[in-house]
C-alpha positions as CSV (number, residue, x, y, z in Angstrom):
1,X,91.1,101.9,76.2
2,X,93.9,100.8,78.4
3,X,93.6,102.0,81.9
4,X,93.2,100.9,85.5
5,X,89.6,100.5,86.9
6,X,89.0,101.4,90.5
7,X,86.0,100.3,92.6
8,X,85.0,100.2,96.3
9,X,84.4,103.8,97.1
10,X,81.3,105.1,98.9
11,X,79.9,106.9,101.8
12,X,81.0,106.1,105.3
13,X,80.9,107.7,108.7
14,X,84.0,109.0,110.4
15,X,85.9,106.2,112.0
16,X,84.7,103.7,109.5
17,X,86.5,101.6,106.9
18,X,86.6,101.1,103.1
19,X,88.6,98.8,100.8
20,X,89.4,100.1,97.4
21,X,90.4,97.9,94.6
22,X,92.1,98.6,91.2
23,X,92.4,96.2,88.4
24,X,94.8,97.0,85.6
25,X,95.7,95.4,82.4
26,X,98.7,93.1,82.7
27,X,101.0,95.2,80.6
28,X,100.4,98.2,83.0
29,X,100.5,96.1,86.2
30,X,103.3,93.6,85.8
31,X,106.6,94.8,87.1
32,X,105.4,98.3,87.8
33,X,104.9,100.3,90.9
34,X,101.1,101.0,91.4
35,X,99.9,104.0,93.3
36,X,96.7,105.4,94.9
37,X,96.1,109.2,94.7
38,X,93.2,111.3,95.8
39,X,91.8,114.7,95.0
40,X,89.6,116.6,97.4
41,X,87.2,119.3,96.1
42,X,89.1,122.4,95.2
43,X,92.5,120.9,95.9
44,X,95.3,119.4,93.8
45,X,95.7,115.6,93.4
46,X,98.0,114.2,96.1
47,X,99.8,110.9,96.6
48,X,98.3,108.5,99.1
49,X,100.4,105.4,98.8
50,X,102.4,103.3,96.3
51,X,103.5,99.8,96.2
52,X,106.4,98.3,94.2
53,X,106.1,95.2,92.0
54,X,107.8,93.4,95.0
55,X,105.2,94.6,97.4
56,X,107.2,97.3,99.2
57,X,104.8,100.0,100.3
58,X,105.3,103.7,100.7
59,X,102.7,106.1,102.4
60,X,101.9,109.8,102.6
61,X,102.1,111.1,106.2
62,X,98.4,111.5,106.2
63,X,98.0,107.7,105.4
64,X,100.4,106.2,107.8
65,X,99.0,104.1,110.5
66,X,95.5,104.1,109.0
67,X,95.7,102.9,105.3
68,X,97.3,99.7,104.0
69,X,98.3,99.3,100.3
70,X,98.7,95.9,98.9
71,X,98.7,94.1,95.6
72,X,97.8,90.6,94.2
73,X,100.1,90.0,91.2
74,X,98.0,87.0,90.2
75,X,95.0,89.1,89.8
76,X,96.6,92.4,88.5
77,X,94.9,94.1,91.4
78,X,96.1,96.6,94.0
79,X,94.1,97.4,97.1
80,X,93.9,100.2,99.5
81,X,92.5,99.3,103.0
82,X,91.4,102.6,104.7
83,X,90.7,102.4,108.4
84,X,89.8,105.2,110.9
85,X,88.5,107.4,108.1
86,X,88.2,111.1,108.6
87,X,86.1,113.8,106.8
88,X,89.5,115.1,105.4
89,X,89.9,111.8,103.6
90,X,86.9,112.7,101.3
91,X,87.8,112.9,97.7
92,X,88.0,111.0,94.4
93,X,90.6,108.2,94.7
94,X,92.6,107.3,91.6
95,X,94.8,104.3,90.7
96,X,97.8,105.0,88.7
97,X,100.9,103.6,87.2
98,X,103.7,104.7,85.0
99,X,105.0,102.7,82.1
100,X,108.0,104.3,80.5
101,X,107.2,108.0,79.9
102,X,103.5,107.4,80.1
103,X,101.3,107.8,83.3
104,X,98.1,105.9,83.2
105,X,95.2,106.9,85.3
106,X,91.8,105.3,86.2
107,X,88.5,107.2,86.2
108,X,88.5,107.4,90.0
109,X,86.1,106.3,92.7
110,X,84.4,108.7,95.1
111,X,85.0,108.3,98.9
112,X,82.9,110.5,101.1
113,X,83.4,110.5,104.9
114,X,80.7,112.1,106.9
115,X,81.3,113.6,110.3
């Protein structure tokens, strides 16, 4: 099965940090924009951040100033460094990319921020 694989989630106190990683097969990663999304309980999935193949980032307003997205093209890996975490950041975080008309999603990694 061809899909990204996320890791790095966990339980953290408010104000803490986590670093998420996503490894994708080369044909999904190379030359494509990679994105992180999250879904909180009872809410729709929402964009957190994206990074182009050239490393140009884009952030949702909720992530600006606290999260940093980056990628290592040699390792087919995209990262999401999350600092100053808040309880509202709790949710399942998904890695995703689009290749042509197809959208590929990972299984997700749970992030829980306690107050």
